[in-house]
N, C-alpha and C positions, 0 to 999 in steps of 0.2 A: 415440694413446700407447699403450707397452706400461705393464706395471703387477710388476714385481719382488719378491722377497723375499731381502733382506739376509738371508745366511748366519749370519750374526751373533744372531737374531732366534733361532732354532736350536742358541748355541755350544755348550750341553752335550750335546749330538748328534752322532756322525760330520758331518764336511762332506758326505758323499758320501748319509749319508740325509739329510741339511739338503733335498739335492737331490732327492733320491727324492718324498718328502712336499710340495717345490713341484710339482713337476712332478704328481701325483697332486692335488694342490689349486687346478688347469689356472692357475697365475702363467707367467706369457710368458716369466718365467726368473727369474737368480738374481744375487746381487749378492754378491761373492767375497768377505768379508776377508780376507786374510793372517794367517792366526794360526799357534797351536803346531803344529800339523801340516804344515806347510808346511819344519820345520826338521826334520824326520824323512822327507823325501820328494827326492826331483830334483821341481822345483816343474813343468816345463813338463810333466811325463812325468802328475802329478798333475791338472794342470786339464787335460788331455786327454782323464784318463778321466772328469775330472768333466763335458766335455762330451759325449761321450756318454749320459750323462745329463739335463743340459737345458740350454738358455744359458746363456751366462754373457754379461748384457751389459753388466758393468763389476766392474772390483776397486776395494777399498777397501785402500788401502797400507798398512804396520801402523802401531799407532797405541801401539802398548808394542817394548818390546826383543825381539829375537827372534835365537837363533844364526845367522851366515849372513848378516841382511840388513844389518848394518853401522846406523847410528844414521837419522836423518831422511833426510834428504840422500839418503843413497845409497838406502836404503830404496825411498823413492820413485820413484828410477829404475830400479833393478830392480823393481819394479812395472810401470814403465814397459815397460820389455825385455821381460814376461816377455805382458803383452798382445800388445804388438807381433807374439811368434811364434806367438802361440792364437789371430790376431785377432779381442782382445776390443775394443771402443770407445773405453773409459770408462776413466779411474782415477783417482777422488779422495783427497783426502788435509785433513790438517787443518795450521790452520797454526800457526803458534811459539807457544808460551805463556811467555808474559813472567816468569808467578811460579815458571815452573818456570826460570828464567836460561835458553830456549834460544836462546841469543845468537849465536850460530854460523850455526845453522838461520835467525835474523832477516835477519840481514846477509848471505845466501846470496838469501834473494829476494827483497828491494831489486834486486839485481844483477841477476838476470834479467830482459832487456828482454822478453823477448818465449816465452812458458814454450809457446805450442803450435807454437814452430818451435825454439826449443831443447831444451825435455827431453821434448814429444811425438812428440819421433826426426819435424821437419820437416810437422806436422797426422798421419801415421799413426796417434797415440791423443789422445782428448780431454784434457785437464788440467784436474781442476774442482778449487775448495778450499771447504771446508765451515766455514758457520757456524755459529759454537761457541758450548755454553752460559752462562748467570746463575746461578751456583751459592753454597751456603754460605750462611748466616743475617744475612749483606749482599749477599747478592745482586750476587758480583765476579764477572767476565767475567775472567777469564786467563789472556786469549789475545789476538792483538794484532788490529787491525779487526775488535772489536767493531763497535763504530755501524758502521747499515746505511749509509750514506753517504761512511765512508772504505772497505771496503768494495769501497761499487760501484765509487769513484775507481780503488782499485788493479786491479782486474779490469781496469777497460777500459785502464788505459796498461798494464799488463805484460799483455793480450793472454790473459788466466786466464778459465776459466768457473766456476762458480758450484753445487754441489750445495746446495740449501734443502732446507736443517732444519729442520722447520715443531716438533718438539718445543724443538727449540736457540731458536730464536726464539721460545717461544714461554712459556719461562721466563723473559725478560727483558720479554716482551712477548705481554700475555695478550693481544690481540685483534692476531694477528699479521698481518691482509690487508694491510695498508697497505704496512706491509714487505716482502712478497711481492710486491707490485701496483708497487713500487721498483725491487728485483730483477728483475722480468719486462719493463720496461721499458725494460732500459740493454739488454734484450736474450739477456742471459750466463748464462740457466739451463738446465743441461743435464741437470739431473738432483733429483731431489725424495724427499730423504729423509721417510716420513708416520708421524707414529706421536704419542700423545697431552699432555698434560704436565699433572700438576697436586701439590699436596701438597708439593711436592718432589722428585715424582719424576717421574725422566725415561725417555723409548721406554716409554709406557703403550698397549695398547691403544684405538684407539679408543671413547669415552663413559667410560676408565673417567677422565678427565681432566676439566679444563673451559673446557679450546679452542675456538674455534667450527672444530670438525673440518670436519663435514658442509658445512658455509658454506661453508668453502676449497674444497671436492670440488666443489658447485654453482657455488664461482667458476671451480676450474680447469678446467671445461666447456665454460667462454663464454670461454675466452682459443684463441689456436693453439697452444700449447704443445705437441713433438714431442715430448717428450724420455722419460724412465722416469721413472714415479713407484713409489718403491722401498718398502715398508712396510721399519720397522728397528722391533722392540718387543726388547722386554727378553721374555729367555728362563724369566726370575721369572713372568712374563705369561701362561705356557704350561703344564697338569699337563702331569706326566711321562707321564701314559698316551698313546702315539702315534695312537689312533685320536680321540682327546677333540683331539690337536693338530691333527691332519688337517681336524677336525671342525670348530674354531674357525677357522682357515687358509681354509675351502673357503666356510664363511659370511662373512669380512672382506670375501675376493678378490670376490662375489655385492656386499656391502654397497657397497664403491670403486667395480664395474663400475656400479648401478644411479647412482650419486651423481655420475661425472661422466659419463652420458647412451650410454655402452656396453651396458647391459641397459634394458629395463622394470619399472617400479619392483614388476611385481606375481613377478619373478622371488623376490623374497626372499618371498613369500609360498607359491609354489610351492616352499620351500628344502627340503628334501630331507633327511633324516636317514639319515646314510651308516650301509650296513651293517657289521655284525661285521665288526672284520680291513681291515687296512690293507695295499693290493699289496709283499709281500718282507718280510712284517711276517713273524717266526716262530712268534710266540704274542700274546697280546694284554697280556702283562704290561707293568710300566714301560719308561721309555727305561733306566733306569738302567741295573737289570739285564742286558736288551738288550746294553746297552753293557759293562757287565763279566762274557758269556754263562752271564747267570743266569736 
């Protein structure tokens, strides 16, 4: 099992810097979210420049409108083509929102008989759909396929794989491990988005919410799961200082490796604080100042 960092965890930084920090922290690679930077650059050239810094283990198709990427159907197809051109093995996307009246996207989704063949370019790229969160004061899930068994039935019938998101599932089922095992037993999980949930807030650093996150990792250790465990946290969970970001990422990675059996428990006790300065950092100022050239 590889452990990745979602570039969205550091989206206040340029994506190049997010990749550099992921590598410096010791992650096995990055999940690349297609964001606004892809409106201003030739996508394949940008991806290849990032691959020179860090392995790109997966692409997350856009979940917001971007110039030149079209709607959700076109942006998924473009993401898959980009992945195939650059040798990235997996593309993830969000299901349609019934609250957002994405009726055309909904109809299209059900028309696809075999996602791996028809959308994944005959198996060149693995296509995964993501389970979505319950939100708002009434705990409503505004996306289709919100029930675990409905999602399982759909992905089996349409040859689609799953990115299992812990914070999304935990927003509706605090003890989400049973749901995980239902998906795991379907044989369809290929990626896991890993973060905590609590007090109405998604994508918290593990330990800042109330989900059984550590117990989940312990369970994961005893499965035959071979996909990626992808840390996908809110950038608001991190300080602006890049040295402190790197310190936090490194410690989180050691924690995950211990709890999944990749490192002995002694690794956390022997964890050393990072020296001053971050590889590639011009100064010890905050990230916002550096982005602005200050």
